[in-house]
C-alpha positions as CSV (number, residue, x, y, z in Angstrom):
1,M,-86.8,7.3,30.5
2,L,-87.9,5.9,27.2
3,K,-89.3,2.7,28.6
4,N,-93.1,2.3,27.8
5,K,-93.1,5.8,26.1
6,T,-94.9,6.2,22.8
7,I,-92.6,7.9,20.3
8,V,-94.0,8.9,17.0
9,L,-91.2,8.8,14.5
10,G,-91.9,10.8,11.4
11,I,-89.7,9.9,8.4
12,T,-89.7,12.2,5.3
13,G,-88.3,11.8,1.8
14,G,-84.6,12.4,2.0
15,I,-81.5,10.2,1.4
16,A,-80.9,10.2,5.1
17,A,-84.2,8.3,5.6
18,Y,-82.2,5.0,5.8
19,K,-80.6,6.3,9.1
20,A,-84.0,6.4,10.6
21,V,-84.0,2.6,10.7
22,D,-81.2,2.7,13.2
23,L,-83.0,5.3,15.3
24,A,-86.2,3.2,15.3
25,S,-84.1,0.2,16.3
26,K,-82.4,2.0,19.2
27,L,-85.6,3.5,20.5
28,T,-87.3,0.1,20.4
29,Q,-84.3,-1.5,22.2
30,A,-84.7,1.2,24.9
31,G,-88.2,0.0,25.6
32,A,-90.1,2.7,23.7
33,R,-93.2,1.9,21.7
34,V,-92.3,3.4,18.3
35,E,-95.1,4.4,15.9
36,V,-93.6,5.2,12.5
37,V,-95.3,7.6,10.2
38,M,-93.8,7.9,6.7
39,T,-94.5,10.4,4.0
40,E,-95.0,9.0,0.5
41,A,-91.6,10.3,-0.5
42,A,-90.0,8.6,2.4
43,T,-91.2,5.2,1.1
44,K,-89.0,5.8,-2.0
45,F,-85.9,5.6,0.1
46,V,-86.7,3.0,2.7
47,T,-89.6,0.4,2.8
48,P,-92.3,0.3,5.4
49,L,-91.6,-3.4,5.8
50,T,-88.2,-2.7,7.1
51,L,-89.5,-0.3,9.8
52,R,-92.3,-2.7,10.7
53,N,-89.9,-5.6,11.3
54,I,-87.7,-3.3,13.4
55,T,-90.5,-1.8,15.6
56,H,-93.0,-4.7,15.4
57,R,-95.7,-2.1,14.8
58,Q,-97.8,-1.3,11.8
59,V,-96.2,1.6,9.8
60,V,-98.5,4.4,8.8
61,T,-98.0,5.7,5.3
62,D,-101.5,6.9,4.3
63,M,-104.0,8.9,6.4
64,Y,-106.8,6.8,4.9
65,E,-105.1,3.4,5.1
66,T,-107.7,1.0,6.4
67,A,-105.1,-1.5,7.6
68,S,-103.8,0.9,10.3
69,E,-105.2,1.0,13.8
70,W,-104.9,4.8,13.6
71,S,-106.7,5.2,10.3
72,E,-110.2,5.8,11.7
73,E,-109.1,8.3,14.4
74,H,-105.8,9.9,13.5
75,I,-106.0,12.3,16.3
76,A,-105.6,9.3,18.7
77,L,-102.0,8.9,17.5
78,A,-101.3,12.6,18.3
79,E,-102.8,12.2,21.8
80,A,-100.9,8.9,22.4
81,A,-97.5,10.5,21.7
82,A,-95.1,11.2,24.5
83,A,-92.9,12.9,21.8
84,V,-93.0,13.3,18.1
85,V,-89.6,13.1,16.3
86,I,-89.1,13.9,12.7
87,A,-85.8,12.5,11.4
88,P,-84.9,13.2,8.7
89,A,-86.9,16.4,8.1
90,T,-86.7,17.8,4.6
91,A,-87.0,21.5,3.7
92,N,-90.4,20.7,2.2
93,T,-91.7,19.2,5.4
94,I,-90.4,22.0,7.5
95,A,-92.1,24.5,5.2
96,R,-95.4,22.6,5.4
97,L,-95.3,22.4,9.2
98,A,-94.5,26.1,9.5
99,T,-97.6,27.0,7.5
100,G,-99.9,24.4,9.3
101,I,-100.5,22.2,6.2
102,A,-101.9,18.9,7.4
103,D,-102.8,16.9,4.2
104,N,-100.8,13.8,5.2
105,M,-100.7,11.8,8.4
106,L,-97.4,13.4,9.7
107,G,-98.7,16.9,9.3
108,T,-102.0,16.0,11.0
109,V,-100.2,14.4,14.0
110,V,-97.9,17.4,14.4
111,L,-100.7,19.9,14.2
112,A,-102.9,17.9,16.7
113,T,-100.3,16.9,19.3
114,K,-99.5,18.6,22.6
115,A,-96.4,16.5,23.0
116,P,-92.9,17.9,22.4
117,V,-91.9,17.9,18.7
118,I,-88.2,17.3,17.9
119,I,-87.1,18.0,14.4
120,A,-83.8,16.8,12.9
121,P,-83.2,18.5,9.5
122,A,-81.2,16.8,6.8
123,M,-80.7,18.3,3.4
124,N,-78.3,20.1,1.0
125,D,-76.4,22.8,2.8
126,A,-77.7,25.5,0.4
127,M,-81.3,24.5,1.1
128,Y,-80.7,24.5,4.9
129,T,-79.1,28.0,4.9
130,N,-81.6,29.4,2.5
131,S,-83.4,32.4,4.1
132,V,-86.8,30.8,3.5
133,T,-85.9,27.6,5.4
134,Q,-84.3,29.5,8.2
135,K,-87.5,31.7,8.5
136,N,-89.6,28.5,8.7
137,I,-87.3,27.1,11.4
138,T,-87.5,30.3,13.4
139,A,-91.3,30.2,13.2
140,L,-91.5,26.6,14.4
141,K,-89.1,27.3,17.2
142,A,-91.3,30.1,18.3
143,R,-94.1,27.5,18.6
144,G,-92.0,25.5,20.9
145,F,-90.5,22.9,18.5
146,T,-87.0,21.6,19.3
147,F,-84.5,21.6,16.4
148,I,-81.3,19.5,16.4
149,E,-78.7,21.2,14.3
150,P,-77.6,19.2,11.3
151,E,-74.0,18.1,11.3
152,Y,-71.1,19.2,9.0
153,G,-69.7,16.6,6.6
154,R,-70.0,15.0,3.2
155,L,-73.4,15.3,1.7
156,A,-75.3,13.2,-0.8
157,S,-74.4,15.7,-3.6
158,G,-70.7,15.0,-3.0
159,K,-70.1,18.4,-1.5
160,T,-69.0,19.0,2.1
161,G,-71.3,21.2,4.2
162,K,-73.8,21.5,7.0
163,G,-76.7,19.3,6.3
164,R,-76.1,15.8,7.5
165,L,-78.6,14.1,9.8
166,P,-77.2,14.0,13.4
167,D,-76.2,10.6,14.7
168,T,-78.7,8.4,16.5
169,A,-77.2,9.1,20.0
170,T,-77.6,12.8,19.5
171,I,-81.2,12.5,18.5
172,I,-82.0,10.1,21.4
173,K,-80.4,12.5,23.8
174,A,-82.6,15.3,22.5
175,I,-85.7,13.1,23.0
176,E,-84.7,12.2,26.5
177,K,-84.1,15.9,27.3
178,A,-87.5,16.8,26.0
179,L,-89.2,14.1,28.0
180,G,-87.3,14.9,31.1
181,Q,-88.1,18.6,30.9
182,K,-91.8,18.0,30.5
183,Q,-92.2,17.1,34.2
184,D,-89.4,19.0,36.0
185,L,-92.0,21.5,37.3
186,K,-94.6,19.0,38.2
187,N,-96.8,20.0,41.1
188,K,-95.4,23.6,41.0
189,R,-97.9,26.4,40.8
190,I,-96.8,29.3,38.7
191,V,-98.5,32.5,38.0
192,V,-97.5,34.4,34.8
193,T,-98.6,37.8,33.7
194,A,-98.6,39.0,30.1
195,G,-99.6,41.9,27.9
196,G,-99.9,45.6,28.6
197,T,-102.5,47.3,30.8
198,R,-104.7,50.1,29.5
199,E,-105.7,53.0,31.8
200,P,-108.8,54.7,30.6
201,I,-108.9,58.5,29.9
202,D,-112.5,58.5,28.8
203,P,-114.8,55.8,27.4
204,V,-112.8,55.5,24.1
205,R,-109.2,56.6,25.0
206,H,-106.6,55.0,27.2
207,I,-102.9,55.2,28.3
208,G,-101.1,52.0,27.3
209,N,-98.0,50.5,25.7
210,R,-97.1,48.2,22.9
211,S,-96.6,44.9,24.8
212,S,-98.0,42.0,22.8
213,G,-98.0,39.4,25.6
214,K,-95.9,37.0,23.5
215,M,-93.2,36.6,26.2
216,G,-95.8,35.9,28.9
217,Y,-97.7,33.4,26.7
218,A,-94.4,31.6,25.8
219,L,-93.6,31.3,29.5
220,S,-97.1,30.0,30.4
221,E,-96.9,27.4,27.6
222,A,-93.4,26.3,28.5
223,A,-94.3,26.0,32.2
224,R,-97.4,24.0,31.3
225,D,-95.4,21.6,29.1
226,R,-92.9,21.1,32.0
227,G,-95.7,19.9,34.3
228,A,-96.6,23.1,36.2
229,K,-100.1,24.2,37.1
230,V,-100.2,27.6,35.4
231,T,-102.4,30.7,35.9
232,L,-102.0,33.3,33.2
233,V,-103.1,36.8,34.0
234,A,-103.4,38.4,30.6
235,A,-104.0,42.1,29.9
236,N,-105.4,43.1,26.5
237,V,-103.8,40.3,24.6
238,T,-105.1,39.2,21.2
239,L,-103.1,35.9,21.0
240,E,-104.8,32.5,21.0
241,E,-105.3,31.3,24.6
242,P,-103.0,28.4,25.5
243,S,-104.8,25.2,26.3
244,G,-104.2,23.6,29.7
245,V,-103.7,27.0,31.4
246,D,-106.1,28.9,33.7
247,V,-106.5,32.3,32.0
248,I,-107.7,35.4,33.8
249,K,-108.3,38.4,31.6
250,V,-107.8,41.9,32.9
251,K,-107.6,45.4,31.4
252,T,-106.1,47.8,34.0
253,A,-103.2,47.6,36.4
254,S,-105.6,47.6,39.4
255,E,-107.5,44.7,37.9
256,M,-104.2,42.9,37.3
257,K,-103.1,43.5,40.9
258,R,-106.4,42.0,42.2
259,A,-106.1,39.0,39.9
260,V,-102.4,38.4,40.8
261,S,-103.1,38.8,44.6
262,G,-105.7,36.0,44.4
263,A,-103.7,33.7,42.1
264,V,-100.5,33.8,44.2
265,K,-102.0,32.6,47.4
266,K,-100.8,29.0,46.8
267,A,-98.2,29.8,44.1
268,D,-94.6,28.7,44.1
269,A,-93.5,31.5,41.7
270,L,-94.8,34.7,40.1
271,I,-93.3,35.6,36.8
272,M,-94.3,39.2,36.0
273,A,-93.8,39.4,32.2
274,A,-96.6,41.9,31.7
275,A,-96.0,45.6,31.2
276,P,-98.4,47.4,33.5
277,A,-98.8,51.1,32.8
278,D,-96.8,53.2,35.3
279,Y,-99.4,56.0,35.5
280,Q,-103.2,56.4,35.2
281,P,-105.4,59.5,34.9
282,E,-106.5,60.8,38.3
283,I,-109.9,61.4,36.9
284,I,-111.6,59.4,34.2
285,A,-114.0,61.4,32.0
286,E,-117.5,59.9,32.0
287,A,-118.2,61.0,28.4
288,K,-115.9,61.2,25.4
289,I,-113.7,64.2,25.5
290,K,-114.4,66.3,22.4
291,K,-111.4,67.4,20.3
292,E,-112.9,70.8,19.5
293,A,-113.4,71.7,23.1
294,A,-109.9,73.0,23.5
295,Q,-106.6,73.3,21.6
296,T,-104.7,71.4,24.4
297,L,-105.6,68.7,26.8
298,T,-104.0,68.4,30.2
299,L,-104.2,65.2,32.2
300,K,-103.1,64.8,35.8
301,L,-101.6,61.3,36.2
302,V,-101.1,59.3,39.3
303,K,-99.1,56.2,39.8
304,T,-100.7,52.8,39.2
305,P,-100.2,50.0,41.8
306,D,-96.7,48.5,41.9
307,I,-97.8,44.9,41.7
308,L,-94.4,43.2,42.3
309,R,-93.7,45.4,45.3
310,E,-97.2,45.3,46.8
311,V,-98.3,41.7,46.3
312,Q,-97.4,39.7,49.4
313,G,-96.6,36.0,49.8
314,D,-93.9,33.3,50.1
315,F,-93.1,32.6,46.5
316,L,-90.3,33.2,44.0
317,R,-90.5,36.6,42.3
318,V,-89.3,37.1,38.8
319,G,-89.6,40.5,37.2
320,F,-88.9,42.0,33.8
321,A,-87.1,45.2,33.0
322,A,-87.8,46.6,29.5
323,E,-85.2,49.3,29.2
324,S,-83.9,51.7,26.5
325,E,-80.7,52.7,28.2
326,N,-78.4,51.5,31.1
327,I,-80.0,48.1,30.8
328,I,-78.2,46.2,33.5
329,A,-77.9,49.1,35.9
330,N,-81.6,49.9,35.8
331,A,-82.5,46.2,36.0
332,K,-80.3,45.7,39.1
333,K,-81.9,48.7,40.8
334,K,-85.4,47.3,40.1
335,L,-84.3,43.9,41.4
336,I,-83.2,45.3,44.7
337,E,-86.1,47.7,45.2
338,K,-88.7,45.1,44.5
339,R,-86.9,42.3,46.4
340,L,-86.9,40.0,43.4
341,D,-85.2,36.6,43.1
342,L,-84.5,37.1,39.4
343,I,-85.0,39.9,36.9
344,V,-85.0,39.5,33.1
345,A,-83.8,42.6,31.2
346,N,-84.0,43.4,27.5
347,D,-83.4,46.4,25.2
348,I,-86.7,47.6,23.8
349,T,-84.9,49.7,21.2
350,K,-83.9,46.6,19.3
351,T,-86.4,45.6,16.6
352,D,-85.6,41.9,17.1
353,S,-86.1,41.8,20.9
354,G,-88.5,44.6,21.7
355,F,-92.2,44.7,21.9
356,D,-94.2,42.4,19.6
357,A,-91.1,40.6,18.2
358,D,-91.1,36.8,18.0
359,T,-87.5,36.7,19.3
360,N,-85.8,38.1,22.3
361,R,-82.3,38.9,23.5
362,I,-82.4,38.7,27.3
363,I,-80.1,39.2,30.3
364,I,-81.0,37.2,33.5
365,I,-79.8,38.8,36.7
366,D,-79.9,37.0,40.1
367,K,-80.0,38.4,43.7
368,K,-76.3,38.4,43.8
369,G,-76.1,40.7,40.8
370,K,-74.7,38.1,38.5
371,A,-75.8,38.8,34.9
372,E,-76.2,36.1,32.3
373,K,-76.4,37.5,28.8
374,L,-78.1,35.2,26.3
375,P,-78.0,35.4,22.5
376,L,-80.9,36.2,20.2
377,M,-83.4,33.3,20.4
378,S,-87.1,32.7,20.1
379,K,-89.3,33.8,23.0
380,R,-90.1,30.1,23.7
381,E,-86.4,29.3,24.0
382,A,-86.0,32.4,26.2
383,A,-88.9,31.1,28.3
384,E,-87.2,27.8,28.8
385,R,-84.0,29.4,29.9
386,I,-85.9,31.5,32.5
387,L,-87.8,28.4,33.7
388,D,-84.5,26.6,34.1
389,R,-83.5,29.3,36.6
390,V,-86.9,29.1,38.3
391,R,-86.6,25.3,38.6
392,G,-83.1,25.7,40.1
393,L,-84.2,28.1,42.7
394,A,-87.2,26.0,43.6
395,G,-84.9,23.0,43.9
396,Q,-82.9,24.9,46.5
397,G,-86.0,25.4,48.6
398,G,-87.2,28.6,47.0
399,R,-86.3,31.9,48.7
C-alpha cells in the first residue's frame, strides 16, 4: 500500500524527534517516497543530514531554501503528498495548525494539502491534557485530521504519564488505514443533503430551524476523500463550500426535493442529513405583513414534501432523526415508515451534539433495528463511522 506513495513526514521540535528517523527508514523500506519537512526547532534534536541519508531525498528545513526542489513552488509538495504525517507533533505545532498559521514550510504544506493529515503528538503529559491543547486537537479533528493517541510511559522529564510518541508500527498502521480509506468508495455516487430549509411567510419572514449543515458538509468531505463522486444539496448554509464536490444550493423543501430527485438518478446512496421544515404556509404573502395590522397573526400551515419517502430509485437510503425524547423509538419508527437502510439518531437537547455543534453523539440503527451507540466525537469522525456502514451495505450489493 505504501509502495510509490509520496509521504510528507513533518518533524517538529521535541525530544521524540529522534524516533522519526526510524519511521522515515521503515517508510522508505516499504517503498514510499519520503519527503521530510523539519521545523527549525526539530533540527536541534536530529540533523537533516541523518534524514537525508535515510530517505535519499533532500530534507526541507526552510521555505526559502534555494537548494530544495520544492523551494520555488511549495504548494507542489502539498499536491504531491498521498499523506502528510507529523511525528512528533508538539503542542506548539498543533496550536499553530489549529489557527491556520503557515509561516514555515510544514504549516504551508498542511494548509494547502488535500491529502489525509495524520498527527502523532508527543509532549509532557500536563501539556497534552491541558484544555487549550485538547481544544486545538478537537478543532483539527473537526477538519478531518487523524490523531494517534500518545502512549503512556516514562517521559523525558522523568515522570510517568501519557505523552510518549507511539511506536513506528502504530504510526505506519494509521498511515495505511488513511490511504486505504481514501479510495474505498471509489466509483460510488453519493448524494448528501445539508442545512435547514426556509419556508417563506412573506418576502422577509420564513419558517425554519437551526440546522447549520455541519454534519452534511462533514459527510460530503469524508465521502469525497474516500473516492466517491459527491453531490451536496445544501439549504441555507453559510459554511465554505467543499472543493471537489458538486454543490446544489436550495432554499425550500420543494426546491430540495427537485434537486435530490435529479441527483439520485444515478446514485448509489442518498444520505439525508438536512433538516427540511415539516410545514410551510399555505399562502405566502406577496408583501411584507405589517406588525401594526393586527395584534395576532394566524398562519395556516400545510405539510412540506417528504423527500425520503417520495424520492424514488434503487439506492441506499440513510436518514437522520433529530429527536428531543424517545430517541431510539422515534428513530426506529421513522426508519420503518420511510423504508430506510440506516437511520442516524441524535439528541438535539444536548449542547455538544445538537444543532450547530462541532461534535456529535449519534446512534446508528439498521433495518433489523440493531442500534449502535457511539460516544461523543467530531462530526467528521461521526461521518466516517456512517460511511463505514454505507460502504458495508454497498459491498453486500446494496439493498
